[in-house]
N, CA, C and O atoms as a MOPAC input file, in Angstrom:
PM7 MOZYME 1SCF
protein

 N    -44.23600 1    68.29000 1   -54.23300 1
 C    -46.07600 1    67.47900 1   -54.11900 1
 C    -45.85000 1    66.34400 1   -54.42400 1
 O    -45.19400 1    65.90200 1   -55.36700 1
 N    -46.48500 1    65.75300 1   -53.49300 1
 C    -46.77000 1    63.85900 1   -53.31300 1
 C    -48.03700 1    64.14800 1   -54.22200 1
 O    -48.54300 1    65.26700 1   -54.31000 1
 N    -48.65200 1    62.63500 1   -55.11900 1
 C    -49.59000 1    62.41500 1   -55.87600 1
 C    -50.75100 1    61.75700 1   -54.88300 1
 O    -50.24100 1    60.95700 1   -54.09900 1
 N    -52.05400 1    61.88800 1   -54.74200 1
 C    -52.60700 1    61.25300 1   -54.53400 1
 C    -52.32900 1    60.21100 1   -54.97500 1
 O    -51.85700 1    60.28500 1   -56.10900 1
 N    -52.47300 1    58.56000 1   -54.29100 1
 C    -52.68400 1    57.28700 1   -54.53500 1
 C    -53.65100 1    56.25500 1   -54.77300 1
 O    -54.30900 1    55.65000 1   -53.92600 1
 N    -53.66500 1    56.12700 1   -55.95900 1
 C    -55.13400 1    55.20800 1   -56.75900 1
 C    -54.19700 1    53.83100 1   -56.56700 1
 O    -53.06200 1    53.57000 1   -56.96400 1
 N    -55.26900 1    52.98700 1   -55.70300 1
 C    -55.12700 1    51.47200 1   -55.65400 1
 C    -55.82800 1    50.51400 1   -56.70900 1
 O    -57.00200 1    50.24600 1   -56.45400 1
 N    -55.33900 1    50.01800 1   -57.73400 1
 C    -55.90700 1    49.38700 1   -58.90500 1
 C    -55.59300 1    47.61700 1   -58.92800 1
 O    -54.67300 1    46.99300 1   -58.40000 1
 N    -56.86300 1    47.08700 1   -59.83800 1
 C    -56.04800 1    45.87700 1   -60.52800 1
 C    -56.95200 1    45.64400 1   -61.29900 1
 O    -57.94300 1    46.29300 1   -61.63300 1
 N    -56.25100 1    43.88700 1   -61.79700 1
 C    -56.67600 1    43.75000 1   -63.27000 1
 C    -56.20500 1    42.41200 1   -63.52100 1
 O    -55.75900 1    41.66700 1   -62.64900 1
 N    -56.32000 1    42.12800 1   -64.76400 1
 C    -55.73200 1    40.47600 1   -64.71100 1
 C    -55.08700 1    40.71400 1   -66.71400 1
 O    -55.40600 1    41.53900 1   -67.56900 1
 N    -54.38400 1    39.86300 1   -66.72500 1
 C    -54.36300 1    39.41000 1   -68.10900 1
 C    -54.72000 1    37.72300 1   -67.98900 1
 O    -54.28200 1    36.88400 1   -67.20300 1
 N    -55.62800 1    37.61400 1   -69.02500 1
 C    -56.74800 1    36.54900 1   -68.73600 1
 C    -56.49200 1    35.76400 1   -70.13600 1
 O    -56.44500 1    36.31000 1   -71.23900 1
 N    -56.35000 1    34.50600 1   -69.90200 1
 C    -55.94200 1    33.57700 1   -70.97300 1
 C    -57.45000 1    32.53300 1   -70.93600 1
 O    -58.10900 1    32.16500 1   -69.96300 1
 N    -57.66200 1    32.23400 1   -72.55600 1
 C    -58.89700 1    31.30600 1   -72.41900 1
 C    -58.11800 1    29.45900 1   -72.77200 1
 O    -56.90600 1    29.24600 1   -72.76100 1
 N    -58.92300 1    28.65100 1   -72.98000 1
 C    -58.57800 1    27.15600 1   -73.02800 1
 C    -57.47500 1    27.31200 1   -73.98400 1
 O    -56.40800 1    26.72000 1   -73.82100 1
 N    -57.77700 1    28.34600 1   -75.30000 1
 C    -56.65500 1    28.03900 1   -76.69100 1
 C    -55.72400 1    28.69400 1   -76.31400 1
 O    -54.89400 1    28.80400 1   -77.21700 1
 N    -55.33700 1    29.38100 1   -75.07000 1
 C    -53.89400 1    30.04600 1   -74.79000 1
 C    -53.99100 1    31.30900 1   -75.34800 1
 O    -52.92900 1    31.93000 1   -75.30700 1
 N    -55.12500 1    32.01300 1   -75.96800 1
 C    -55.44800 1    32.88000 1   -76.60100 1
 C    -55.59900 1    34.37100 1   -75.15700 1
 O    -56.36700 1    34.32700 1   -74.19700 1
 N    -54.89900 1    35.17900 1   -75.38900 1
 C    -54.93600 1    36.60800 1   -74.34100 1
 C    -56.43400 1    37.22700 1   -74.36000 1
 O    -57.15000 1    36.77600 1   -75.25400 1
 N    -57.01300 1    38.19900 1   -73.49900 1
 C    -57.95900 1    38.74900 1   -73.48300 1
 C    -57.86200 1    40.21400 1   -73.91500 1
 O    -57.92300 1    40.89900 1   -72.89400 1
 N    -57.71900 1    41.07700 1   -75.14700 1
 C    -56.89400 1    42.25500 1   -75.23500 1
 C    -58.52900 1    43.54800 1   -74.69600 1
 O    -59.63300 1    43.01600 1   -74.80800 1
 N    -58.51800 1    44.59700 1   -74.34100 1
 C    -59.54700 1    45.43600 1   -74.49300 1
 C    -59.07800 1    46.73500 1   -75.44600 1
 O    -58.04800 1    47.40000 1   -75.54800 1
 N    -60.47600 1    46.73300 1   -76.12800 1
 C    -60.08900 1    48.24400 1   -76.88000 1
 C    -60.35800 1    49.66500 1   -76.25400 1
 O    -61.53900 1    49.95300 1   -76.06000 1
 N    -59.64500 1    50.34100 1   -76.00500 1
 C    -60.25800 1    51.70900 1   -75.26100 1
 C    -59.61200 1    53.25100 1   -75.25200 1
 O    -58.67200 1    53.40400 1   -74.47200 1
 N    -59.96800 1    54.25100 1   -75.93500 1
 C    -59.32900 1    55.18600 1   -76.07700 1
 C    -58.28000 1    55.23200 1   -77.04300 1
 O    -57.25200 1    55.90600 1   -76.96700 1
 N    -58.64700 1    54.41400 1   -78.01100 1
 C    -57.61900 1    54.08300 1   -78.81700 1
 C    -56.36100 1    53.37500 1   -78.69500 1
 O    -55.57700 1    53.18200 1   -79.62400 1
 N    -56.20300 1    52.97500 1   -77.40900 1
 C    -55.17400 1    51.72000 1   -77.14300 1
 C    -55.80100 1    50.38700 1   -76.92800 1
 O    -56.93400 1    50.32000 1   -76.45200 1
 N    -54.99300 1    49.11300 1   -77.31500 1
 C    -54.93700 1    48.15300 1   -76.60200 1
 C    -55.06900 1    48.36300 1   -75.38100 1
 O    -54.71200 1    49.45200 1   -74.92900 1
 N    -55.66100 1    47.28700 1   -74.47200 1
 C    -55.19900 1    47.39000 1   -72.82500 1
 C    -55.85300 1    46.09200 1   -72.07100 1
 O    -56.45800 1    45.19200 1   -72.65500 1
 N    -55.76000 1    46.12200 1   -71.51200 1
 C    -55.92600 1    44.90200 1   -69.94700 1
 C    -56.69100 1    45.44100 1   -69.29700 1
 O    -56.60600 1    46.64900 1   -69.07700 1
 N    -57.67500 1    44.65800 1   -68.80300 1
 C    -58.83000 1    45.37400 1   -68.05900 1
 C    -58.58300 1    45.35000 1   -66.77900 1
 O    -57.92100 1    44.40900 1   -66.34000 1
 N    -58.99900 1    46.24900 1   -66.00600 1
 C    -58.47700 1    46.69100 1   -65.02800 1
 C    -59.34900 1    47.89400 1   -63.78500 1
 O    -60.55900 1    48.04200 1   -63.95100 1
 N    -58.77900 1    48.53700 1   -62.82300 1
 C    -59.91800 1    49.27400 1   -62.22500 1
 C    -59.67400 1    49.12700 1   -60.94300 1
 O    -58.96900 1    48.26800 1   -60.41300 1
 N    -60.26900 1    49.98200 1   -60.45100 1
 C    -59.68300 1    51.31300 1   -58.80200 1
 C    -60.61700 1    50.23800 1   -57.82500 1
 O    -61.75800 1    49.84900 1   -58.07600 1
 N    -59.64800 1    49.83400 1   -56.46400 1
 C    -60.00200 1    48.99200 1   -55.78300 1
 C    -61.11000 1    49.95500 1   -54.74900 1
 O    -61.01000 1    51.12600 1   -54.38300 1
 N    -62.17000 1    48.92800 1   -54.47400 1
 C    -63.10500 1    49.55300 1   -53.74500 1
 C    -63.42700 1    49.61800 1   -52.40100 1
 O    -64.03700 1    48.59200 1   -52.09700 1
 N    -63.24700 1    50.59500 1   -51.17600 1
 C    -63.09300 1    50.73700 1   -50.12700 1
 C    -63.55300 1    49.27300 1   -49.21500 1
 O    -64.73400 1    48.93700 1   -49.30300 1
 N    -62.91500 1    48.69700 1   -48.63200 1
 C    -62.54400 1    47.11400 1   -48.14500 1
 C    -62.58000 1    46.31600 1   -48.45600 1
 O    -62.81200 1    45.40600 1   -47.66100 1
 N    -62.37800 1    46.02200 1   -49.86300 1
 C    -62.09900 1    45.32400 1   -50.78300 1
 C    -60.89800 1    44.85400 1   -50.99100 1
 O    -59.98900 1    45.68300 1   -51.04400 1
 N    -60.56900 1    43.40200 1   -51.16300 1
 C    -58.99100 1    42.77500 1   -51.05200 1
 C    -58.58200 1    43.10700 1   -52.84500 1
 O    -59.36300 1    43.21600 1   -53.79000 1
 N    -57.43100 1    43.18100 1   -52.82700 1
 C    -56.89300 1    43.71400 1   -54.02500 1
 C    -57.16700 1    42.41800 1   -54.80700 1
 O    -57.54400 1    42.94900 1   -55.85200 1
 N    -57.25100 1    41.05800 1   -55.05800 1
 C    -57.16100 1    39.90500 1   -55.98700 1
 C    -58.71700 1    39.84300 1   -55.74200 1
 O    -59.05100 1    39.41700 1   -56.84700 1
 N    -59.81400 1    39.97300 1   -55.08500 1
 C    -60.86100 1    40.37000 1   -55.37400 1
 C    -61.29100 1    41.44500 1   -56.49400 1
 O    -61.72600 1    41.29000 1   -57.63500 1
 N    -61.07600 1    42.30400 1   -55.92700 1
 C    -60.97000 1    43.35400 1   -57.20600 1
 C    -60.48300 1    43.63400 1   -58.50500 1
 O    -60.82500 1    44.62600 1   -59.14900 1
 N    -59.47800 1    42.54300 1   -59.00200 1
 C    -59.00900 1    42.05000 1   -60.05500 1
 C    -59.72000 1    41.02900 1   -60.80500 1
 O    -59.41100 1    40.88200 1   -61.98800 1
 N    -60.53300 1    40.37600 1   -60.34500 1
 C    -61.77500 1    39.30800 1   -60.67400 1
 C    -62.46600 1    40.28300 1   -61.11800 1
 O    -62.58200 1    40.48100 1   -62.32800 1
 N    -63.13200 1    41.17900 1   -60.03600 1
 C    -64.92500 1    42.41200 1   -60.35700 1
 C    -64.15700 1    42.95600 1   -61.62300 1
 O    -64.82600 1    42.91800 1   -62.65600 1
 N    -62.93300 1    43.43300 1   -61.73000 1
 C    -62.84000 1    44.48100 1   -62.65300 1
 C    -62.71700 1    43.90700 1   -64.02700 1
 O    -63.13100 1    44.55800 1   -64.98700 1
 N    -62.05300 1    42.46400 1   -64.21800 1
 C    -62.52000 1    41.86300 1   -65.44300 1
 C    -63.41800 1    41.59100 1   -65.90400 1
 O    -63.62300 1    41.70000 1   -67.11300 1
 N    -64.46400 1    41.02200 1   -64.82400 1
 C    -65.85600 1    40.49600 1   -64.57300 1
 C    -66.74500 1    41.69000 1   -65.46700 1
 O    -67.23500 1    41.66100 1   -66.59500 1
 N    -66.70500 1    42.65500 1   -64.48800 1
 C    -67.30100 1    44.42400 1   -65.27500 1
 C    -67.15200 1    44.35200 1   -66.59000 1
 O    -68.03900 1    44.17300 1   -67.42500 1
 N    -65.80800 1    44.52000 1   -66.79100 1
 C    -65.16800 1    45.22600 1   -68.19100 1
 C    -65.24700 1    44.05200 1   -69.41400 1
 O    -64.98000 1    44.12400 1   -70.61300 1
 N    -65.56700 1    43.31800 1   -68.85600 1
 C    -65.36600 1    42.02800 1   -70.37400 1
 C    -67.04000 1    41.17800 1   -70.29300 1
 O    -67.42100 1    40.61100 1   -71.31600 1
 N    -67.82800 1    41.15900 1   -69.19000 1
 C    -68.49500 1    40.48300 1   -69.14900 1
 C    -68.34100 1    38.75900 1   -68.80600 1
 O    -69.29400 1    38.00200 1   -68.62000 1
 N    -67.00800 1    38.41100 1   -68.78300 1
 C    -66.76400 1    36.54600 1   -68.65800 1
 C    -66.88000 1    36.78700 1   -66.79100 1
 O    -66.36800 1    37.59800 1   -66.01900 1
 N    -67.77100 1    35.68500 1   -66.63200 1
 C    -67.70600 1    35.58900 1   -65.29700 1
 C    -67.28100 1    34.57500 1   -64.57500 1
 O    -67.34100 1    34.62100 1   -63.34700 1
 N    -66.82300 1    33.58600 1   -65.19300 1
 C    -66.27300 1    32.12100 1   -65.17800 1
 C    -64.76700 1    32.23500 1   -65.05700 1
 O    -63.88900 1    31.82300 1   -65.81500 1
 N    -64.67700 1    33.00700 1   -63.72300 1
 C    -63.22600 1    33.12300 1   -63.88000 1
 C    -62.30700 1    32.62200 1   -62.83400 1
 O    -62.80200 1    32.61200 1   -61.70700 1
 N    -60.71500 1    32.07700 1   -62.96900 1
 C    -60.20700 1    31.35400 1   -61.83000 1
 C    -59.24900 1    32.57300 1   -62.35200 1
 O    -58.96300 1    33.18700 1   -63.38000 1
 N    -58.85300 1    32.49400 1   -60.53900 1
 C    -57.64000 1    33.41900 1   -60.36000 1
 C    -55.94600 1    33.01400 1   -60.20000 1
 O    -55.58700 1    32.33600 1   -59.23700 1
 N    -55.03300 1    33.45700 1   -61.15200 1
 C    -54.21700 1    32.35400 1   -60.98600 1
 C    -52.82500 1    33.25900 1   -60.47200 1
 O    -53.36200 1    34.06100 1   -59.70700 1
 N    -51.56400 1    33.53700 1   -60.46000 1
 C    -50.98800 1    33.69300 1   -59.63300 1
 C    -50.54800 1    35.43500 1   -60.19700 1
 O    -50.57300 1    35.70500 1   -61.39800 1
 N    -50.17600 1    36.45600 1   -59.16300 1
 C    -49.47200 1    37.96800 1   -58.94800 1
 C    -48.81500 1    37.75300 1   -60.01900 1
 O    -48.45400 1    36.63600 1   -60.39000 1
 N    -48.59500 1    38.86600 1   -60.63800 1
 C    -48.08100 1    38.91600 1   -62.33100 1
 C    -46.91300 1    40.10400 1   -61.50100 1
 O    -45.84500 1    39.80800 1   -60.96500 1
 N    -47.57400 1    41.55600 1   -61.62900 1
 C    -46.79700 1    42.53400 1   -60.81700 1
 C    -47.51400 1    43.55600 1   -60.72300 1
 O    -48.69900 1    43.52200 1   -61.05500 1
 N    -46.76300 1    44.95200 1   -60.12500 1
 C    -47.44000 1    45.81300 1   -59.64600 1
 C    -47.23800 1    46.93500 1   -60.97200 1
 O    -46.19100 1    46.51500 1   -61.46500 1
 N    -47.58200 1    47.89300 1   -61.64900 1
 C    -47.39400 1    48.82800 1   -62.36000 1
 C    -47.38400 1    50.10400 1   -61.69200 1
 O    -48.13200 1    50.20500 1   -60.72000 1
 N    -46.69700 1    51.08300 1   -62.01500 1
 C    -47.30800 1    52.56800 1   -61.46300 1
 C    -47.13000 1    53.33600 1   -62.53900 1
 O    -46.11200 1    53.33100 1   -63.23000 1
 N    -48.48800 1    54.28400 1   -62.78900 1
 C    -48.39900 1    55.22600 1   -63.66100 1
 C    -49.24500 1    56.63200 1   -62.98500 1
 O    -50.08100 1    56.59700 1   -62.08200 1
 N    -48.66000 1    58.05000 1   -63.85000 1
 C    -49.69300 1    59.25700 1   -63.11000 1
 C    -49.94800 1    59.65900 1   -64.40000 1
 O    -49.34700 1    59.72600 1   -65.47200 1
 N    -51.44300 1    59.99700 1   -63.77700 1
 C    -52.36000 1    60.33000 1   -65.44100 1
 C    -53.20100 1    61.76100 1   -64.29300 1
 O    -52.97800 1    62.00600 1   -63.10700 1
 N    -54.13100 1    62.41800 1   -65.22800 1
 C    -55.11900 1    63.30200 1   -64.77600 1
 C    -56.58000 1    62.64300 1   -64.30000 1
 O    -57.06400 1    61.68200 1   -64.89900 1
 N    -57.02600 1    63.07700 1   -63.50600 1
 C    -58.02700 1    61.64400 1   -62.36800 1
 C    -59.09400 1    63.27000 1   -62.66000 1
 O    -58.88100 1    64.30100 1   -62.02100 1
 N    -60.18200 1    63.14200 1   -63.72400 1
 C    -60.89100 1    63.76700 1   -64.14300 1
 C    -61.97900 1    63.83100 1   -63.25200 1
 O    -62.81500 1    64.71500 1   -63.43800 1
 N    -62.13500 1    62.88400 1   -62.12600 1
 C    -63.19800 1    63.34900 1   -60.83400 1
 C    -62.65200 1    63.71500 1   -59.95100 1
 O    -63.27300 1    64.28900 1   -59.05600 1
 N    -61.03800 1    63.48300 1   -59.86300 1
 C    -60.36700 1    64.37400 1   -58.30000 1
 C    -59.90600 1    65.76200 1   -58.84600 1
 O    -59.65300 1    66.72800 1   -58.12600 1
 N    -59.81800 1    65.73900 1   -60.40600 1
 C    -59.47300 1    67.07900 1   -60.58200 1
 C    -57.98000 1    67.39200 1   -60.43600 1
 O    -57.54500 1    68.53800 1   -60.31800 1
 N    -57.31200 1    66.40200 1   -60.45200 1
 C    -56.28700 1    66.71600 1   -60.17400 1
 C    -55.46200 1    65.49400 1   -61.10500 1
 O    -55.94400 1    64.57800 1   -61.77300 1
 N    -53.98700 1    65.88500 1   -60.85500 1
 C    -52.95300 1    64.30100 1   -61.52900 1
 C    -53.04500 1    63.88700 1   -59.81500 1
 O    -53.28200 1    64.48200 1   -58.76400 1
 N    -52.56100 1    61.91900 1   -60.43000 1
 C    -52.65500 1    61.46200 1   -59.41700 1
 C    -51.42100 1    60.00000 1   -59.92800 1
 O    -50.94200 1    59.78700 1   -61.04200 1
 N    -51.24600 1    59.33300 1   -58.81200 1
 C    -50.24900 1    57.86100 1   -59.13300 1
 C    -51.33200 1    57.12500 1   -59.19200 1
 O    -52.43500 1    57.21700 1   -58.65300 1
 N    -50.93800 1    56.50800 1   -59.80200 1
 C    -52.32900 1    54.56400 1   -60.27100 1
 C    -51.14300 1    53.48500 1   -59.65900 1
 O    -49.99000 1    53.51300 1   -60.08800 1
 N    -51.46100 1    52.81300 1   -58.90800 1
 C    -50.37100 1    51.81500 1   -58.79600 1
 C    -51.36800 1    50.30000 1   -59.24800 1
 O    -52.30200 1    50.11800 1   -58.46600 1
 N    -51.27300 1    49.45800 1   -60.16500 1
 C    -52.05900 1    48.53800 1   -60.50100 1
 C    -51.41200 1    47.55400 1   -60.18700 1
 O    -50.18300 1    47.61200 1   -60.16400 1
 N    -52.27200 1    46.11200 1   -59.78500 1
 C    -51.99500 1    44.82000 1   -59.25100 1
 C    -52.32800 1    44.18400 1   -60.41700 1
 O    -53.45900 1    44.44600 1   -60.82700 1
 N    -51.58400 1    43.31900 1   -61.16000 1
 C    -51.82100 1    42.56700 1   -61.76300 1
 C    -51.80100 1    40.98300 1   -62.06500 1
 O    -50.69900 1    40.43600 1   -62.02000 1
 N    -52.76500 1    40.32100 1   -62.32500 1
 C    -52.80700 1    38.77500 1   -61.58800 1
 C    -53.16700 1    37.86800 1   -62.97500 1
 O    -53.98600 1    38.25200 1   -63.80900 1
 N    -52.62300 1    36.95300 1   -63.04700 1
 C    -52.77400 1    35.74900 1   -64.10700 1
 C    -54.41200 1    35.28900 1   -64.33700 1
 O    -55.09200 1    34.99200 1   -63.35500 1
 N    -54.77300 1    35.26800 1   -65.21400 1
 C    -56.30300 1    34.55200 1   -64.74800 1
 C    -56.91300 1    33.46900 1   -66.14800 1
 O    -56.35800 1    33.58700 1   -67.24100 1
 N    -57.71700 1    32.76300 1   -66.02400 1
 C    -57.79700 1    32.37300 1   -66.95000 1
 C    -59.53800 1    31.58600 1   -66.67800 1
 O    -60.21600 1    31.02100 1   -65.82000 1
 N    -59.57000 1    32.04500 1   -68.04800 1
 C    -61.36700 1    32.19800 1   -68.37400 1
 C    -61.72400 1    30.75800 1   -68.99000 1
 O    -61.18600 1    30.27700 1   -69.98800 1
 N    -63.09200 1    29.94100 1   -67.93500 1
 C    -63.27100 1    28.61800 1   -67.80900 1
 C    -64.06500 1    28.18300 1   -68.90200 1
 O    -64.11800 1    27.06600 1   -69.41600 1
 N    -64.69200 1    29.25800 1   -69.19100 1
 C    -66.10600 1    29.09800 1   -70.30500 1
 C    -66.10700 1    29.43300 1   -71.88600 1
 O    -64.96900 1    29.68600 1   -72.28300 1
 N    -66.54900 1    29.46200 1   -72.32900 1
 C    -66.60600 1    30.34200 1   -73.65900 1
 C    -67.98100 1    30.96100 1   -73.61000 1
 O    -69.03100 1    30.35600 1   -73.82600 1
 N    -67.84900 1    32.26600 1   -73.29300 1
 C    -68.78000 1    33.35600 1   -72.63900 1
 C    -68.36000 1    34.19800 1   -73.67800 1
 O    -67.28600 1    34.27700 1   -74.27400 1
 N    -69.87000 1    35.07500 1   -73.82100 1
 C    -69.95200 1    35.74200 1   -74.59900 1
 C    -69.00800 1    37.36000 1   -74.04000 1
 O    -68.97400 1    37.84300 1   -72.90800 1
 N    -68.38600 1    37.83300 1   -75.22800 1
 C    -68.05300 1    39.16000 1   -74.63200 1
 C    -68.54400 1    40.25100 1   -74.69200 1
 O    -68.67800 1    40.79100 1   -75.79000 1
 N    -68.95700 1    40.89100 1   -73.48500 1
 C    -69.64200 1    42.30100 1   -73.45700 1
 C    -68.78800 1    43.66800 1   -72.86800 1
 O    -68.55500 1    44.03800 1   -71.71800 1
 N    -68.54500 1    44.06100 1   -73.78900 1
 C    -67.78100 1    45.45000 1   -73.32000 1
 C    -68.58200 1    46.33800 1   -72.74400 1
 O    -69.71400 1    46.56400 1   -73.17300 1
 N    -67.98300 1    47.02300 1   -71.54100 1
 C    -68.22500 1    47.86800 1   -70.64400 1
 C    -68.30800 1    49.08200 1   -71.46100 1
 O    -67.16300 1    49.52900 1   -71.53100 1
 N    -69.23700 1    49.92700 1   -72.20100 1
 C    -69.14300 1    50.65300 1   -72.78500 1
 C    -69.20500 1    52.15600 1   -72.04300 1
 O    -68.88900 1    53.17600 1   -72.65600 1
 N    -69.63900 1    52.16500 1   -70.68500 1
 C    -69.60300 1    53.19100 1   -70.32000 1
 C    -68.32100 1    53.72100 1   -69.23100 1
 O    -68.06200 1    54.64000 1   -68.45500 1
 N    -67.72300 1    52.41400 1   -69.78900 1
 C    -66.20000 1    52.23100 1   -69.42900 1
 C    -64.77300 1    52.79400 1   -70.59000 1
 O    -63.54500 1    52.73100 1   -70.52000 1
 N    -65.90700 1    53.41200 1   -71.74500 1
 C    -65.18700 1    53.43600 1   -72.99500 1
 C    -64.23000 1    52.36600 1   -73.76200 1
 O    -63.24000 1    52.61000 1   -74.45200 1
 N    -64.80400 1    51.13100 1   -73.44700 1
 C    -64.76000 1    49.92800 1   -73.39100 1
 C    -64.92200 1    49.70000 1   -75.00100 1
 O    -65.96100 1    49.04400 1   -75.07700 1
 N    -64.47800 1    49.88300 1   -76.20000 1
 C    -65.24400 1    49.71700 1   -77.29800 1
 C    -65.36900 1    48.35900 1   -78.41700 1
 O    -66.25000 1    48.14600 1   -79.25000 1
 N    -64.24000 1    47.61500 1   -78.11500 1
 C    -64.09200 1    46.01400 1   -78.80500 1
 C    -63.10000 1    45.30200 1   -77.26600 1
 O    -62.43100 1    45.92800 1   -76.44400 1
 N    -63.34500 1    43.95000 1   -77.35200 1
 C    -62.36300 1    43.09000 1   -76.91300 1
 C    -62.38800 1    41.92300 1   -77.63400 1
 O    -63.37500 1    41.49600 1   -78.23200 1
 N    -61.33700 1    41.41900 1   -77.58200 1
 C    -61.05700 1    40.05100 1   -78.62200 1
 C    -59.77100 1    39.58900 1   -77.48700 1
 O    -59.16600 1    40.16200 1   -76.58100 1
 N    -59.74400 1    37.71400 1   -78.34400 1
 C    -59.57400 1    36.47600 1   -78.04500 1
 C    -57.83200 1    37.04000 1   -79.01800 1
 O    -57.99100 1    37.38400 1   -80.18900 1
 N    -57.04200 1    37.06100 1   -78.70700 1
 C    -55.75600 1    37.36800 1   -79.39700 1
 C    -54.78000 1    36.05400 1   -79.11900 1
 O    -54.21900 1    35.70200 1   -78.08100 1
 N    -54.79500 1    35.37900 1   -80.64000 1
 C    -53.80300 1    34.53600 1   -80.10100 1
 C    -52.31000 1    35.06500 1   -79.92600 1
 O    -51.89800 1    36.10000 1   -80.45000 1
 N    -51.39000 1    34.03100 1   -78.94200 1
 C    -50.11100 1    34.61500 1   -78.86300 1
 C    -49.27600 1    35.13400 1   -80.11300 1
 O    -49.13200 1    36.35300 1   -80.20700 1
 N    -48.73400 1    34.33700 1   -81.04800 1
 C    -48.19500 1    34.76800 1   -82.06200 1
 C    -49.04000 1    36.14300 1   -82.52900 1
 O    -48.48600 1    36.68600 1   -83.48500 1
 N    -49.96900 1    36.66700 1   -82.18000 1
 C    -50.11300 1    37.76400 1   -82.95200 1
 C    -50.19300 1    38.82300 1   -82.15000 1
 O    -50.67500 1    39.81600 1   -82.69400 1
 N    -49.70800 1    39.00300 1   -80.42100 1
 C    -49.83600 1    39.70400 1   -79.76300 1
 C    -48.56100 1    40.91800 1   -79.90700 1
 O    -48.67200 1    41.95600 1   -79.25600 1
 N    -47.57000 1    40.73300 1   -80.64900 1
 C    -46.82900 1    41.98400 1   -80.80300 1
 C    -47.78900 1    42.77400 1   -82.11700 1
 O    -47.29400 1    43.88700 1   -82.29700 1
 N    -48.50300 1    42.63400 1   -82.68500 1
 C    -49.20100 1    43.25700 1   -83.90800 1
 C    -50.03400 1    44.38900 1   -82.78300 1
 O    -50.09100 1    45.59000 1   -83.04900 1
 N    -50.62000 1    43.83200 1   -81.58300 1
 C    -51.20100 1    44.61900 1   -80.83800 1
 C    -50.32300 1    45.44200 1   -79.64800 1
 O    -50.76100 1    46.35000 1   -78.94200 1
 N    -49.55700 1    45.12000 1   -79.63500 1
 C    -48.78200 1    45.73100 1   -78.28100 1
 C    -47.92700 1    46.92400 1   -78.40700 1
 O    -47.47500 1    47.60700 1   -77.48900 1
 N    -47.73500 1    47.11300 1   -79.97700 1
 C    -47.44400 1    48.32800 1   -80.52200 1
 C    -48.20100 1    49.48300 1   -80.04500 1
 O    -47.69000 1    50.58100 1   -79.82200 1
 N    -49.74400 1    49.12800 1   -79.86100 1
 C    -50.75500 1    50.38800 1   -79.90800 1
 C    -51.24800 1    50.07900 1   -78.70300 1
 O    -52.45100 1    49.82800 1   -78.63400 1
 N    -50.38100 1    50.02900 1   -77.43900 1
 C    -51.00000 1    49.82700 1   -76.17100 1
 C    -49.87500 1    50.99900 1   -74.93500 1
 O    -49.03600 1    51.80800 1   -75.33200 1
 N    -50.20600 1    50.73700 1   -73.58400 1
 C    -49.38100 1    51.48300 1   -72.89900 1
 C    -47.63500 1    50.78800 1   -72.50100 1
 O    -47.20700 1    49.65000 1   -72.69600 1
 N    -47.04000 1    51.83000 1   -71.97800 1
 C    -45.85500 1    51.00100 1   -71.99100 1
 C    -45.84000 1    50.13100 1   -70.81400 1
 O    -45.05600 1    49.18400 1   -70.75100 1
 N    -46.97300 1    50.50500 1   -69.54000 1
 C    -47.29900 1    49.64500 1   -68.24200 1
 C    -47.65100 1    48.76200 1   -68.75900 1
 O    -46.95900 1    47.81000 1   -68.40000 1
 N    -48.62000 1    48.38100 1   -69.68300 1
 C    -48.97700 1    46.73900 1   -70.41800 1
 C    -48.12000 1    46.29800 1   -70.85400 1
 O    -48.07200 1    45.09000 1   -70.61800 1
 N    -46.89000 1    46.86200 1   -71.74500 1
 C    -45.72000 1    46.05000 1   -72.03400 1
 C    -44.73600 1    45.15500 1   -70.98600 1
 O    -44.15800 1    44.07100 1   -71.06000 1
 N    -44.86100 1    46.13700 1   -70.04600 1
 C    -44.26500 1    45.98900 1   -68.77600 1
 C    -45.06200 1    44.34700 1   -67.97000 1
 O    -44.43700 1    43.39400 1   -67.50600 1
 N    -46.50900 1    44.51700 1   -68.04800 1
 C    -47.29700 1    43.26800 1   -67.51200 1
 C    -46.62000 1    41.95000 1   -68.54600 1
 O    -46.12900 1    40.90800 1   -68.11300 1
 N    -46.71900 1    42.22900 1   -69.57900 1
 C    -46.61200 1    40.80500 1   -70.53200 1
 C    -44.74300 1    40.21000 1   -70.52000 1
 O    -44.24200 1    39.12200 1   -70.80500 1
 N    -44.09400 1    41.63000 1   -70.01200 1
 C    -42.68600 1    40.67200 1   -70.11900 1
 C    -42.79900 1    40.50900 1   -69.20700 1
 O    -42.17600 1    39.46400 1   -69.01600 1
 N    -43.44200 1    40.99500 1   -67.80400 1
 C    -43.20700 1    40.26400 1   -66.24300 1
 C    -44.07900 1    38.85300 1   -66.50100 1
 O    -43.38300 1    38.01200 1   -65.93100 1
 N    -44.92600 1    38.34600 1   -66.91200 1
 C    -45.77200 1    37.46300 1   -67.13100 1
 C    -44.70200 1    36.26700 1   -67.67300 1
 O    -44.52600 1    35.25800 1   -66.99100 1
 N    -44.05700 1    36.45700 1   -68.86700 1
 C    -43.57200 1    36.05100 1   -69.64600 1
 C    -42.30500 1    35.49300 1   -69.13300 1
 O    -41.77600 1    34.48400 1   -69.60000 1
 N    -41.67600 1    36.44300 1   -67.80000 1
 C    -40.35200 1    35.86200 1   -67.32000 1
 C    -40.82300 1    34.95900 1   -66.75800 1
 O    -40.20200 1    33.92500 1   -67.00500 1
 N    -42.23500 1    34.72600 1   -65.62100 1
 C    -42.75700 1    33.97000 1   -64.83100 1
 C    -42.46800 1    34.02100 1   -63.90100 1
 O    -42.60800 1    33.00700 1   -63.21700 1
 N    -41.84400 1    35.31800 1   -63.25600 1
 C    -41.75600 1    35.42300 1   -61.68800 1
 C    -42.40400 1    36.67400 1   -61.34600 1
 O    -42.43100 1    37.49300 1   -62.26400 1
 N    -42.92800 1    37.01700 1   -60.25500 1
 C    -43.23500 1    37.99800 1   -60.09200 1
 C    -42.35800 1    39.35900 1   -59.74600 1
 O    -41.18100 1    39.10800 1   -59.48400 1
 N    -42.59200 1    40.24000 1   -59.71700 1
 C    -42.04100 1    41.83600 1   -59.96500 1
 C    -42.74300 1    42.66000 1   -59.57200 1
 O    -43.94900 1    42.52700 1   -59.77800 1
 N    -42.30100 1    43.69600 1   -58.93400 1
 C    -43.04500 1    44.84000 1   -58.44100 1
 C    -42.42800 1    46.19100 1   -58.69000 1
 O    -42.99800 1    47.21100 1   -58.30200 1

C-alpha cells in the first residue's frame, strides 16, 4: 500500500557569525520546517516555516540543499504518511529576537557555533544529519 505523501520545506539558517539555528522539540534538536500550503511554492514555504517557527523575519533564501524522506504517523490524518522535505540554506540578515512557536512544541531555539554542532547532532534525527552532510558537501542532493 502506498502511503500518502506530505510535501514540506525548511531551512538551515546561518547568522552573520556563521552560527547555525537549531530548534529543540519533542526531545530532539531539529531544523525549522513545515508543510506546504495549497498553491504555495516550495521555496516560499521554506522561508515561511522558518519565520513562523523561530520568529526570524529578515531572511535571505539561499541555494537548495537536498530533499529528505521519512515516514511517520500523522495524528491529524490518523495514518502513516511519507514526508518529503525540501531543504534550503538561508541567511539571517538581522539580530532578531528568537521566538519559539510553542504550538508546534518548540521549547527552545539556539544559535550554535559550527564547532559545537557535533554535540547537538547526537540528539537529532537521521534526516537532519543528512541535511548537514549535504550542506557541508556543497552540492545539491535528492
